[in-house]
C-alpha positions as CSV (number, residue, x, y, z in Angstrom):
1,X,-28.5,18.9,94.8
2,X,-27.5,21.8,97.0
3,X,-23.9,20.5,96.4
4,X,-24.2,20.9,92.8
5,X,-25.5,24.4,92.8
6,X,-23.0,25.8,96.0
7,X,-20.2,24.3,93.2
8,X,-21.5,26.3,90.6
9,X,-21.8,29.5,92.8
10,X,-18.4,29.2,93.5
11,X,-16.8,28.2,90.4
12,X,-18.8,31.2,88.5
13,X,-17.6,33.9,91.4
14,X,-13.9,32.4,90.8
15,X,-14.2,33.3,87.2
16,X,-16.0,36.8,87.8
17,X,-12.8,37.5,90.5
18,X,-10.0,36.3,87.9
19,X,-11.9,38.3,85.3
20,X,-12.1,41.6,87.5
21,X,-7.9,40.6,87.8
22,X,-7.5,40.5,84.5
23,X,-9.2,44.0,83.5
24,X,-7.6,45.4,86.4
25,X,-4.3,44.9,85.0
26,X,-4.8,45.8,81.9
27,X,-6.3,49.5,83.1
28,X,-3.2,49.5,85.4
29,X,-1.1,49.0,82.5
30,X,-2.3,51.2,79.9
31,X,-2.7,53.2,83.0
32,X,1.2,54.0,82.4
33,X,0.7,55.1,79.1
34,X,1.3,59.2,79.8
35,X,0.6,60.2,76.2
36,X,-2.8,58.8,76.3
37,X,-4.0,61.4,79.3
38,X,-2.1,64.4,77.7
39,X,-3.9,67.6,76.8
40,X,-3.1,69.2,73.8
41,X,-2.0,72.8,73.3
42,X,-5.0,74.7,71.2
43,X,-6.1,77.9,69.3
44,X,-3.8,80.9,69.8
45,X,-1.8,79.3,72.9
46,X,-1.0,76.9,70.4
47,X,0.8,79.6,67.8
48,X,2.2,81.4,70.4
49,X,4.1,78.6,72.5
50,X,4.6,76.9,68.8
51,X,6.7,80.7,68.1
52,X,8.6,80.2,71.5
53,X,9.8,77.0,71.2
54,X,11.1,77.2,67.6
55,X,12.6,80.4,68.3
56,X,14.6,78.6,71.2
57,X,15.7,75.9,69.1
58,X,16.3,78.4,66.4
59,X,14.9,75.4,63.3
60,X,12.5,72.4,63.3
61,X,9.2,71.4,63.2
62,X,6.7,71.0,66.3
63,X,5.8,67.3,66.9
64,X,3.4,67.5,70.0
65,X,2.5,69.5,72.6
66,X,1.3,69.1,76.2
67,X,-0.4,72.0,79.0
68,X,-0.1,70.9,82.2
69,X,3.4,68.8,82.0
70,X,4.8,68.0,84.8
71,X,7.9,70.0,84.5
72,X,5.9,72.8,83.4
73,X,2.7,74.8,82.1
74,X,3.3,74.4,78.6
75,X,5.5,71.8,76.7
76,X,6.1,71.8,73.2
77,X,8.2,69.5,71.6
78,X,10.2,70.2,68.5
79,X,11.6,67.2,65.7
80,X,15.1,69.2,64.9
81,X,16.7,68.5,61.2
82,X,18.7,65.6,62.2
83,X,15.8,63.9,63.4
84,X,16.6,64.5,67.5
85,X,14.1,66.1,69.7
86,X,13.5,68.8,72.0
87,X,11.0,69.6,74.8
88,X,10.4,72.8,75.2
89,X,9.3,74.0,78.8
90,X,7.3,77.4,79.0
91,X,5.3,78.8,81.3
92,X,2.1,80.6,81.4
93,X,3.8,83.7,79.3
94,X,5.2,81.5,76.8
95,X,8.8,82.3,78.4
96,X,11.3,79.2,78.2
97,X,11.8,77.8,81.8
98,X,14.2,75.0,80.2
99,X,14.2,72.4,77.9
100,X,15.3,68.3,77.8
101,X,16.6,67.2,74.2
102,X,18.2,64.0,72.7
103,X,21.0,65.5,71.0
104,X,24.6,66.1,73.1
105,X,24.6,70.0,74.3
106,X,20.9,70.7,73.6
107,X,18.6,71.3,76.9
108,X,21.3,71.8,79.6
109,X,19.4,74.4,81.4
């Protein structure tokens, strides 16, 4: 009877280890989604950042924001009339410090 119990314990342990490995893989996969951890700009900072980004692009609509971006203090995503997007990087004082766009000639700072 001891063998039967040992086999059960081994089986249950194996299942727990497998389940842990699967959940760990799912957590790593979910961790790859940068957007899930983004902190949005809010309040008066949102108004100032949006105004600065739109003044820089000269047109468009703010479609996303982030505080503490890798490249700058604030990042404002602007979608232009032609559907292209420009990520405008701002410092704490809402000055443009760079940009990156998906249309030719945009964001070459």
